[in-house]
C-alpha positions as CSV (number, residue, x, y, z in Angstrom):
1,M,233.8,253.5,162.1
2,D,231.1,255.9,160.6
3,D,228.8,257.4,163.0
4,R,226.7,259.4,160.6
5,T,223.0,258.5,160.9
6,I,220.5,258.1,158.1
7,S,217.2,259.1,158.4
8,F,214.5,258.4,156.0
9,S,211.2,260.3,155.5
10,I,208.3,257.7,155.4
11,H,206.0,260.8,155.1
12,K,207.7,262.2,152.0
13,D,208.0,258.6,150.4
14,K,204.1,258.5,150.8
15,E,203.9,261.8,149.3
16,M,205.8,260.4,146.3
17,E,203.8,257.5,146.0
18,V,200.5,259.5,145.9
19,K,201.8,261.7,143.4
20,N,203.1,259.0,141.2
21,I,199.5,257.2,141.3
22,L,197.6,260.7,140.7
23,T,199.9,261.3,137.7
24,T,199.3,257.7,136.3
25,V,195.5,258.0,136.8
26,Y,195.6,261.5,135.4
27,D,197.5,260.2,132.0
28,A,195.2,257.2,131.7
29,L,192.1,259.4,132.0
30,R,193.8,262.1,129.6
31,Q,194.6,259.0,127.1
32,K,191.2,257.6,127.1
33,G,189.6,261.1,126.0
34,Y,188.3,262.1,129.5
35,N,188.7,265.3,131.3
36,P,191.0,264.0,134.1
37,I,190.3,266.8,136.7
38,N,186.5,266.1,136.5
39,Q,187.1,262.3,136.8
40,I,189.4,262.7,139.8
41,V,187.1,265.2,141.6
42,G,183.9,263.1,140.7
43,Y,185.7,260.3,142.4
44,I,187.0,262.0,145.6
45,L,183.6,263.6,146.4
46,S,181.7,260.1,145.7
47,E,184.4,257.6,146.1
48,D,182.7,256.0,143.1
49,P,185.7,253.9,141.3
50,T,183.7,254.1,138.1
51,Y,184.9,257.7,137.5
52,I,188.2,256.3,137.2
53,T,189.1,254.2,134.0
54,T,190.6,250.8,134.2
55,Y,193.1,251.6,131.6
56,N,196.6,251.2,132.7
57,N,195.2,249.9,136.1
58,A,194.2,253.3,137.0
59,R,191.4,252.2,139.0
60,S,192.9,249.8,141.3
61,L,195.8,252.3,141.6
62,I,193.9,255.1,142.8
63,R,192.0,252.9,145.2
64,K,195.1,252.4,147.1
65,I,195.1,256.0,148.5
66,D,192.9,256.4,151.6
67,R,190.7,259.2,150.5
68,D,191.2,261.4,153.6
69,E,194.8,261.3,153.1
70,L,194.6,262.2,149.4
71,L,192.4,265.4,150.0
72,Q,194.9,266.4,153.0
73,L,198.0,266.2,150.5
74,L,196.2,268.1,148.0
75,V,195.1,271.0,150.1
76,K,198.8,271.1,151.6
77,S,200.1,271.2,148.1
78,Y,197.7,273.7,147.0
79,L,198.4,276.1,150.0
80,S,202.2,275.5,150.2
81,N,202.7,276.7,146.3
């Protein structure tokens, strides 16, 4: 009998999901010729989805992320590096 405990980090999984979504959105914006940083910042500040292209489903993807959670993760990532 194996008594080892397996633990999962839901928080880390969520961070990876957010990172994957942001990377996909960034790439879609870049591919369409936009400045990805400016567009993502515009979206975060205004929550206006038109800052994000519909190309590669980027607009739908970014709307899956809670804006407050996104800001928390970005600040945490910035300060931990």
